[in-house]
C-alpha positions as CSV (number, residue, x, y, z in Angstrom):
1,M,-211.6,137.4,-46.8
2,K,-211.3,134.1,-48.7
3,E,-211.6,132.2,-45.4
4,L,-215.1,133.5,-44.6
5,N,-218.3,131.6,-45.1
6,V,-221.2,133.8,-46.4
7,A,-224.9,133.6,-46.8
8,V,-227.3,135.8,-48.7
9,M,-230.5,137.2,-47.3
10,D,-233.1,137.8,-50.0
11,C,-235.4,140.4,-48.4
12,D,-237.1,141.3,-51.7
13,Y,-240.4,140.1,-50.5
14,P,-242.7,138.9,-52.2
15,Q,-240.5,138.6,-55.4
16,H,-237.5,136.9,-53.8
17,S,-235.6,137.3,-57.0
18,I,-232.3,136.1,-55.7
19,I,-233.9,132.8,-54.6
20,K,-235.5,132.4,-58.0
21,Q,-232.2,133.0,-59.7
22,K,-230.4,130.5,-57.6
23,K,-233.1,127.9,-58.4
24,R,-232.7,128.6,-62.1
25,D,-228.9,128.3,-61.7
26,I,-229.3,124.9,-60.0
27,E,-231.5,123.6,-62.7
28,V,-229.0,124.7,-65.4
29,V,-226.2,122.9,-63.5
30,K,-228.3,119.7,-63.1
31,T,-228.9,119.6,-66.9
32,T,-225.6,120.8,-68.4
33,P,-222.5,118.6,-68.0
34,V,-220.2,121.6,-68.7
35,Y,-221.5,123.5,-65.7
36,Q,-221.5,120.3,-63.6
37,N,-217.7,120.0,-64.3
38,L,-217.1,123.7,-63.6
39,L,-219.0,123.4,-60.3
40,V,-216.9,120.4,-59.2
41,E,-213.7,122.1,-60.2
42,Q,-214.6,125.3,-58.4
43,A,-215.7,123.5,-55.2
44,G,-212.5,121.5,-55.2
45,R,-210.3,124.6,-55.7
46,L,-212.1,126.8,-53.2
47,K,-212.9,124.0,-50.6
48,K,-216.2,125.7,-50.1
49,K,-219.9,124.7,-50.5
50,A,-222.3,127.0,-52.3
51,Y,-223.6,129.8,-50.2
52,P,-227.1,129.5,-48.8
53,V,-229.8,132.0,-49.9
54,I,-232.3,132.7,-47.2
55,G,-235.7,134.2,-48.0
56,S,-237.1,136.8,-45.6
57,N,-238.7,140.2,-45.5
58,P,-237.2,143.5,-44.3
59,A,-239.1,143.4,-41.0
60,D,-237.9,139.9,-40.0
61,C,-234.5,139.6,-41.6
62,M,-232.4,140.6,-38.6
63,A,-234.1,138.0,-36.4
64,E,-233.4,135.2,-38.9
């Protein structure tokens, strides 16, 4: 399972709470050197990029 690339579909329309959480996380990483270092270390260890979060709604999510 470690070899799989994943994505997250946030179908919690109109709140899109997962997208909002990821945006908050990105801002924290941008402004906190400790988290920047942890992100670099984790990316190097896993050889993976961060997973995408795609916003949708329940009716359209399977088409996206």
